[in-house]
C-alpha positions, 0 to 999 in steps of 0.5 A: 792693195789689190790681190787679184788681177781685177778688182773694184773697191767703194769708198763711202764716208759721212762728211761735211764743210764749213765754208765757201761752197768754193770748197771741194775737196776731192777724194783720190785713189792712187798707185803707190808704187807707180810713183802716186800715179792717179787711179780713180777719185772725183771731187765731193761736194759739201755742204754744212749738213753732214752726208752718206757719201758713196764713191763710185767703184774706183777699178785697178787693173792686172799692173796694179795687182800687189801695188799699194794703192793710197786713198787721199782726201785733198783738201786746202786750195780753199780754206775750209774746215772740213769733217769726216767720219765712219769712212769705210773701204768695201772690196766689190764683188767682180764678175769675170768678163764674158766669153768672147762671141764664137765665130761667126757661121761661114757657108 
């Protein structure tokens, strides 16, 4: 997925869950080319009403360039009925790092 050395992605979707409140799915970004190493993600608290979820951006690093990054919705630790809709992945603009500070003035 990452085409450049450092990228950031934001996942948004609509979701609801019918079941106990302890049923909390986790959305993860994983590096498929590195044995599914965790890149980022978070648990998502859902309710029985549709809600729009905007995940915190997940950043990739130079080691992820040209790697396949998989996105998984991890469910099943607690029995529930999950509904997901309108899943969108956006690539965010990542500003270049600021230039280094000049050396201190020495007298």
